[in-house]
N, C-alpha and C positions, 0 to 999 in steps of 0.2 A: 728410800732415802730421797730427800728433795734436792736434786743436784742443782736446781736453779737457785734455790736459797743459799746453798753451799758455794756456788759460783760467785754470787755477789758478795758473799761474806768473806771468803778466803783466797779468791783469785784476784790480783790486782787489776783494777779497771782502767782502761784506756779512754773511756768516754762516758758521760753521764747516762746515755741510752744505748747500751750494746745491742745487736740484733737479737741475741738471746735465744736462738734456735738450738734445742738440744739434739745434737746429730748422733745417730748410733751407727750408721753405715753409709757408704757411698759406691756407686758403681757408674762408669762411663760419665755421662753429663749430669748425673742425678745425685742429690744428697737426700738422705731419709732420716726423719726426726723419730722421737721416741714413740710417736703414736703410729709410725709407718707412713706418715704423709711424704711424698716426694717433692723435691724442688729442683728446677734446673739451675745448675750453677752457672750463672750468666756472667761470672767474672773470674771464673777458673781459680778460685781461692787467691785472687790478685796475681794471674799470670803464673801460678805455680803449677796447676793441673793442665799443662797444655795438651797432653795425650789423654785426659780424662782421669777418672778416679779407679783405683783398684785394678790397674792392668795386670793381668796374669803373670806377664813376665817380669814385671817389677816386684810383685809379691814373692815370687819364686828367688829372684835375685836377692831380696832382703832375707828370706828364710834361710837360704843357703848359707849366706855370709854371716848371719847371726849365729848359725850352728857351728861355723868354723871358728871365728874369734870375732870379737867386737874391739874394744880399746885395748891397746897394747902398751904404748908409750907416747910421750910427747911427739907431735908432729914433725916429721922430717928426718927421724933417727932410724926407724926401721923401714926396710923395704917392704911396703904393703900392696900387694898385688892389685887390690881394686883401685888404689890411688893411681898406681902406674898405668893400668890398663885404660882408666878413664882420661888421664892426661894425654896419653897417646892418642886416643880417639878424637879428643877434642881438638888436638893440634893438627891432627890429619885433615880436619875440616875448617881450618883457618889458614890466613896467610902465612908465608914462611917466617916472617918476623915475629909472629906471635906462636913461639915454640916452646915456652916454659910456664908451667901452672903453679900458682901457689893457691892452694885449697884453703878455705875459710869456712867458718859456720854460717855466714849469712853475707848478704850483699852489703849491708852497712860495714861489716868487718873488711870486705874487699876493698870498699871506699878508703877505709883507713889505711890499709896497707899500701894501696896504690899512691896516696898522698905522701906517705913515708918514702917510698921508692922514689917518687919525683924529687923530693927534696934532698934524698941522699945522693942521688946521680948528679943533680944540677948545682947543689950547694947554694940554693936560692930558696926564698920563703914565700914569694908572692904566689897566690893562687887566684885564678880567675874562674868563675862560674856564672851561671845564668840565673836571673831573677825567675821566680816561680820554679825553680829546680828542687828536686828531691833526691838525695843520694843515701838516705838512711837517718837515723836519729841518734846515733852516738856523737860525742861532742865534736870530733873532728867533721864527721860528715855533716853535723848540724850547722857548723861554722860555714859551710859551702852552700847550704840551704839558701833558697832565694826568697824567703818570706819572713818578715820581722815578727809577725805574730808568734810564730813557733819558736822563735830565737830568744825574745826579749826576756823571758823568765830565767834563762840559764846563762847569761853573760856573767863574767867575760868568757869569751870563746877564742878560737885561734885568731892571732893578729894577722894582717897582711892577706886578708881574704876579701875579694872584691866581686860584686855581682853587677851585671849589665843585661840589658834586655836581650832575650834569646832571638837569634836571627836578625841580629843589629849590626851596624858598621861600628857602633860604640864599642862593642865588645872585642871586634877585631883590632879596633886602633889601640885598645888598652894593652895588647900583647907586646911585651918589650923584653929587653935583655935582663931584666930583673926578675922575670916571671919563670917560676919553677914548672908550672903545668896549667893547663887549661882543661877543666872537667866538665863535660856536657853529656846529657842524654841525646842519643841519636835521634830519638822521637821523644819530645818532652811530655811526659806523662800526666802529672798531677795539675797542669794547667789545663787539662781537657783534652789531650791528644793533639799537641801543636807538631805540625810537620814543617821543617825548615825547608829553605831553599837549597837545592843541591849545590848551587854555585857559592852559596855563603859557606856551607861547610867545607868546600874546596878552598876558599880563601882563607878559612880559619887554619887548615891544614898548612897552607903555604906560609902564613904569618909565623906559625910556630916553627916551621923548618928554618926560616929565615933568623929567628932569634935563639934557635936550640933549646926551644920549649917542648916539653912533653905534653902530647895530646892524649888525655884519658877519656874514653868513651864508655858511657854507662848504657850496657844493654841488660841491665837486670830485669826489667819488664820486656824490653822489645825484643830480646834474644829467643832463640829457638823457634822461629818461623812465625812468630805472632804478626809480622808486618808483611808476610808473603815472601820473604827470603830467609835463609837460615839466620843470617845477621843483618840487621836493618843497615849497618854502615856499607853493606855491598850495593845498596841502592844509591849511596852518596858517591861511589867510586872513590873512597878514601879508605886508609888503613890507620887504625890509632896506634900509638906507641904502647898503650896499656888498655886492655879491655876489661871491663867489670861484668861479671856474671852472677847470678843468684836466681831465687825463685824456681823457674823451671829446671834449672841445672840439677837439682837433687831428685827429681821425679816424685816429688811429695815428701822427701826427707830433707832436713836443714842442711844446706850446702851453699856455699859462695865461692868465688874465685877472682883473682886478678891474674891476667896473663900478659906476658911480655916476652922480649927477646932474652934468651939465656945470658947475654953479656950485660943486659940490664939487671935482671934479677939477681944475678950473683954478687951485686953489690950489698946485698943484705946479709951476706955470710961473713963478713970481716969488717973490723973497724966501726962498730964492734961486731963481735961475734953474736950470733942470735939477734941480728938486727930487727927481725920481726919474728915472733914466735906465737903459737897458739897450741892448747893442749888438745882439743876436739876438733880443730879444722881438719877437713877431708877425712872425717871418720870413715871407716872401712864400709860400714852398711850404707851410710848416704852415698859413697862413691859407687858402690855396687847398684844401688837403686837408680842413681843418676845415669850410669852407663847403660843400664837396661832400658831406661826410659828413652834415652837419645838414640839407641839402637831401633826401638820401636817407631820413633818419630822419622828416622832415616829410612826405615823400611816401608812407610806407607806413603800415600800420595796427598797427605794432607796439607803440607806446605804449598804444593802445586794447586790446591784448591781454595787457599785462604782469600786471595783477592777476590775471586769470584763470589764466595760466600759473603764477604764483607759487602760487596756491592749489591748482592741480593738482599741482605739484611737492611742496608740503607735504603733500598728502593721500596720497601714494604712499610718503612717507618714514616708514613705520611699522616701527619696530624696537625691541625692548626696551632696546637699548644707547644710543638717542637719549633723553636725558633732557629736552631742551627744544628747541624750534624757535622762532626769532625770524624775522619776516618783514615786509619792506617792499617790495612788488611782487615784481620778480624778483630778489631780493637777500635770501638766507636764511643763517642761521647755525644750526648743529647742535651741541648741547652734549653731551659725553660725560663719563664719570666723572672723567677726568683729562687733563692734556695730554699725558701719555705715550701714552694710548690714541688721542687726536685725532691726534697726529702719526704715529703707527703707521699710522692709517687713511689720512692723507694721503700717505704713502709708498706704501702699497699701491695707492691710486687711480692715482699716475703709472704704476706697473707694469701696471695694468690699462687704460691708456689714458685717464685722465681727470685733468686738472689741476685741483687745488684747493688750498687753504692754510688756515692758522690765522690768527687775529686777534692784533695786537699786544697787547691788554690783555685778551685772552680765549683764551689759548692751549689751553684745553679745548674750543674750538668750531672747527668747520670752516665755510669761506666757501663758498657756492654762489651764483654770479652769472654765468650764461652770457649770451652775446650776446642781445639783445632779438629778434634775428631767429630765434632757434631754433625748430624746429618741434615739433610734439608727438611725431613719431616720434623725432626727435633728443633730446627730453626723456626719452622712455621708455629709449632707450640710456643716457644719462647716469645715469638713476635705477637701471637694472640694474647698471651699473659700480659705482656708489656703494654700492648695498646689498651686493653681492659683496665689495667692498672692506672694508666695516664687519665683515663676518662674519671675513674673513681677518686684518684689522688687529686686532681684539679678540683673536682666538685666539693671535695673535703675542705679545700681552703678557699673556695669561692667567697666567703663572707670574711676573710681575713685579710687585712691589707699587708702586702708582702713587706717584710723587713729583713735587713741583714742579720742572719743568726749568729750567735757568739760560738763559732765552731773552735 
């Protein structure tokens, strides 16, 4: 059976040129295709596989829960032990005010739920977000995305949504008594790993408090140790009113969550009843997998090693064609002269056995975010493949005048 042909014919495509590698297995930091070729997962499945692939503890948890029961009833009606146990474990490792978890199917759904919760609590409609922000692709999340290219074909979107430059005084000044919430990534991902000033985030928190505005922090990519602490907001010395999680939350299974204080969350239970509802959110198998993955992460020293590994990786990536490196722990972007060059390098990386990709709002940059469990020997292999791909990728575009590609 020709799965590539069937993939192109029967699976809805998201881009004109998908990576197109046919994966048959995965283990640790490696993916393997139908021919047995191995690839270093240099982006952790977009920060999903923070503990690597096919961890035995996660596999065992999935198998045991699937054998016990899977779907039973719409979310929130039955007491399902995997949901309860994972919610308790998460809140045990969060500030006291983040004590109630609403599980969803994805990070985008977590964004949607958090926006509804903010409107319900404040009885306001104005939402502030940042330019170059990404919080998901559903219509509400798209409304607070900070890039018109991805929004223009789907208007009209939610009204009263306003975007201002990340890390700017303009955004702080826009927060007023008509604002329901401010939604921000703790580390802005799709602009190429933009790290804000700590004092800026503290000023945002203070302005939100002054006007009784809810601060929603999106750690869908930044959470679970990616930046060198369990949660990136710990490094900012602030606490959000609502926290968004996804990606690594499910340990490889689909899972998202928005987390707030119980007093806030309970407003979704009345006027109207079922103020927010989902059929498959917090699926017991996903919760079992996520809890197992989180326990593995907490039991290892990987988070303590993240910043050192990030610095090591950055120090080894010396090449004249790399114009700038942004780093937030084991999460790096490499800037090149053009998006044509960056995407040529990304394509060459795949041929050389390294999975990487570009950023939505910074297509001239490559993303490097391997599983946190990566060893230094594996880091050296990643670096070797990447530097070789840069040489070949730049050479392949040397006769082409760089132009802005239509992403």
